[in-house]
C-alpha positions in Angstrom: 0.2 12.3 30.5 0.3 15.0 32.9 0.3 13.8 36.6 -2.8 15.7 37.4 -4.9 14.3 34.7 -6.1 11.4 36.6 -9.7 11.6 38.2 -9.4 13.2 41.5 -12.7 12.7 43.6 -16.6 13.0 43.4 -18.9 14.5 45.6 -22.6 15.6 45.5 -24.2 18.9 45.8 -25.2 18.3 49.3 -21.8 17.0 50.4 -20.2 20.1 48.9 -22.7 22.3 50.8 -21.7 20.4 54.0 -18.1 21.4 53.2 -19.1 24.9 52.9 -17.9 24.7 49.5 -20.8 26.8 47.6 -19.7 28.6 44.5 -21.2 31.5 43.0 -21.3 30.2 39.3 -21.4 26.5 39.9 -24.9 24.8 39.7 -26.3 22.5 42.3 -29.1 20.9 40.0 -30.2 18.1 42.8 -30.6 20.4 45.7 -32.2 23.3 43.6 -35.0 21.1 43.0 -35.9 20.3 46.5 -38.0 22.3 48.9 -36.7 23.2 52.3 -37.7 20.0 54.0 -36.4 17.6 51.4 -33.3 19.8 51.4 -32.7 19.2 55.2 -33.2 15.5 54.7 -30.8 15.3 51.9 -28.2 16.9 54.0 -28.6 14.8 56.9 -28.3 11.6 54.8 -25.1 13.2 53.2 -23.6 13.8 56.4 -24.4 10.2 57.7 -22.6 8.8 54.4 -19.7 10.9 54.8 -19.1 9.8 58.4 -19.6 6.3 57.4 -16.7 6.7 54.9 -14.4 8.3 57.6 -15.3 11.9 57.6 -14.7 13.3 61.1 -17.1 16.1 62.5 -15.6 18.6 64.6 -16.3 21.8 66.6 -19.8 20.2 67.9 -20.8 19.5 64.1 -20.1 23.1 62.9 -17.0 21.7 61.0 -15.4 18.7 59.1 -11.9 17.3 58.9 -11.1 16.6 55.3 -8.0 15.1 53.6 -5.3 17.6 52.7 -6.0 16.8 48.7 -9.5 17.6 49.1 -8.8 20.8 51.0 -6.3 22.0 48.3 -8.8 21.2 45.6 -11.6 23.3 47.1 -9.1 26.1 47.8 -8.1 26.1 44.1 -12.0 26.1 43.3 -12.7 28.9 45.7 -9.9 31.1 44.8 -9.9 30.9 41.0 -9.9 34.3 39.5 -11.7 33.0 36.4 -13.8 30.1 35.3 -14.6 28.8 31.9 -18.1 27.1 31.7 -19.1 24.8 28.8 -22.8 23.5 29.0 -23.1 20.5 26.6 -26.5 18.7 26.0 -27.3 15.8 23.8 -30.2 13.2 23.5 -28.8 11.0 26.3 -27.2 13.5 28.9 -26.3 16.9 30.0 -23.3 18.2 31.6 -21.7 21.5 32.9 -18.0 21.5 32.7 -16.2 24.2 34.8 -12.5 25.1 34.2 -11.3 26.9 37.4 -8.0 28.7 36.5 -5.4 28.8 39.2 -2.0 30.2 39.0 -0.3 26.7 38.6 -3.2 24.4 37.6 -6.7 24.2 36.3 -9.3 22.3 38.2 -11.9 20.7 35.9 -15.4 20.1 37.5 -18.0 18.1 35.7 -21.6 18.6 37.1 -24.3 16.1 36.0 -28.2 16.6 36.0 -28.4 14.5 39.3 -25.9 16.8 41.1 -22.7 14.8 40.9 -19.6 16.9 40.7 -16.4 15.2 39.5 -13.0 16.8 39.7 -9.6 16.2 38.2 -6.6 18.7 37.8 -5.2 19.4 34.3 -2.0 21.5 33.3 -2.5 24.8 31.6 -0.7 23.4 28.6 -3.3 20.8 28.2 -6.5 23.0 28.5 -6.9 23.4 24.6 -6.6 19.8 23.8 -9.1 18.9 26.6 -11.6 21.3 25.6 -11.4 20.2 21.8 -11.9 16.5 23.0 -14.9 17.4 25.2 -16.6 19.4 22.4 -16.3 16.5 19.8 -19.7 15.1 19.0 -20.4 12.0 16.9 -23.1 12.3 14.1 -22.9 16.1 13.8 -22.3 17.4 10.5 -20.3 20.4 9.4 -22.3 23.6 8.6 -22.5 25.1 5.2 -23.8 28.2 3.7 -24.2 32.0 4.3 -24.8 33.2 7.9 -28.5 33.7 8.7 -30.2 36.1 11.3 -32.2 34.4 14.0 -33.7 35.7 17.3 -31.4 35.0 20.1 -34.0 33.0 22.2 -35.1 30.8 19.3 -31.3 29.8 18.7 -30.9 29.1 22.5 -34.2 26.7 22.3 -32.8 25.2 19.3 -35.3 26.4 17.0 -33.3 26.4 13.9 -34.7 25.6 10.5 -34.6 21.8 9.7 -33.0 22.3 6.5 -29.9 24.1 8.2 -29.3 21.3 10.8 -31.6 18.5 10.3 -32.1 16.4 13.4 -30.7 17.8 16.7 -27.6 16.0 17.8 -26.3 18.3 20.6 -26.2 21.9 22.0 -23.4 23.8 23.7 -23.1 27.1 25.3 -19.6 28.6 26.7 -18.8 31.6 28.7 -16.1 32.9 31.1 -17.1 34.1 34.7 -14.7 36.3 36.5 -14.4 36.7 40.3 -13.8 40.4 40.1 -17.1 41.1 38.3 -15.8 42.6 35.4 -19.3 44.0 34.5 -22.5 42.3 34.2 -22.0 41.6 30.6 -20.8 38.2 29.4 -19.6 37.0 26.0 -21.6 33.8 25.2 -20.9 31.4 22.5 -23.9 29.1 21.3 -23.5 26.0 19.1 -26.3 23.8 17.7 -25.0 20.7 16.2 -27.2 18.7 13.8 -27.2 15.8 11.5 -27.4 18.3 8.5 -25.2 21.0 9.8 -23.7 22.7 12.9 -23.9 26.5 13.6 -22.6 29.0 16.1 -23.5 32.5 17.5 -21.6 35.0 19.6 -23.2 37.7 21.7 -22.6 39.8 24.7 -25.4 39.2 27.3 -26.5 41.2 30.3 -28.3 39.0 32.7 -30.4 42.2 33.8 -31.7 42.7 30.4 -34.3 40.8 28.1 -32.4 39.4 24.9 -34.9 39.7 22.3 -32.6 40.9 19.5 -31.3 39.2 16.4 -28.2 37.3 16.4 -26.0 36.2 13.4 -25.8 32.6 13.1 -22.7 31.0 11.2 -22.0 27.5 10.0 -19.2 26.1 12.0 -17.0 22.9 11.4 -17.7 20.5 14.4 -14.0 19.7 14.8 -13.0 23.3 15.4 -15.7 24.1 18.1 -13.2 23.5 21.0 -10.6 25.7 19.4 -13.0 28.2 18.6 -14.2 28.4 22.2 -10.5 28.5 23.4 -9.4 31.3 21.2 -12.6 33.3 21.7 -12.8 33.1 25.4 -9.6 32.4 26.9 -6.8 33.6 24.5 -3.9 34.1 26.9 -5.8 33.0 29.9 -3.4 30.3 30.6 -0.8 33.1 31.2 -3.0 35.8 32.7 -6.4 37.5 32.6 -7.8 38.5 29.1 -9.0 42.5 29.3 -12.7 42.8 29.2 -12.3 45.2 26.2 -10.7 42.5 24.3 -13.9 40.3 24.8 -16.1 42.8 23.4 -13.9 43.0 20.5 -14.0 39.4 19.7 -18.0 39.7 20.2 
C-alpha cells in the first residue's frame, strides 16, 4: 500500500474559507446555501472550534498558523494544474471527488452534501485503480443494445426509458478542469446506472451556451466505467497534460 494512501484530514466548507483555501472549481455545498448573516455565524463557530482544537490565530486575526502537513496539502490543492472531477450520486448519498494533480502526487478530495471535505494523497501509479474502485456500484446492470439519441438535458436529469435502465441505481458525471483555462468548453462524460442497464454519454459542453442538442447514449459495462473515465479524460495526465485537441478528438 502506498505511504500516501491513508486518510489525511477532514475540514468543513467554513474552515477552508477561514484558511483562505477557496478553490475555483471545488464546491462549498453548505456555505452556498446560507445567506450572509448565517454565513457569518457559521464562520464564527468554525473559528471557535478550530481555536479549541489548537489552531493559533495570528496577525490580529488576519491569519492562522497551521501544521506543516496541512500547509503542504493546501499548497498542492491550490497549485494543481489540472483537476479530475467525478460526481457520484445514488439513493443514499452524493459525493464530489476531486483529483488534484501535482508533479509528485495526487491529492484526492471528497466533498459531501453537508460541506465536509476529506483529503488523502495517492501516488500517480494508483490513480486508475482508485478511480475504478470509486466508480463501482452494487445493483447496477451492464447496458445492452444499440446506441440511442436523447436530449442532453433529459440524460442529465435521469430521464432514460425504463426499459433501458429499469430502476435508477446511480448517476455519475466526470470532467477535467485545467488551471490555465484551456478554453471554456469541457469534455463531460455522463453515466446513468440502472437495475436493467447502464448507459453513457460523451459531449463537449460550453457553460456559456444552452445545451439542448441530442447526444448519443451508449450501453456501458459497469466495471469498465472507471477505466473509461481514466482513458478518456486523463490518458497521460499522470506524466503530463493532455493537449486540448486530443480531448476534442475523443469527444
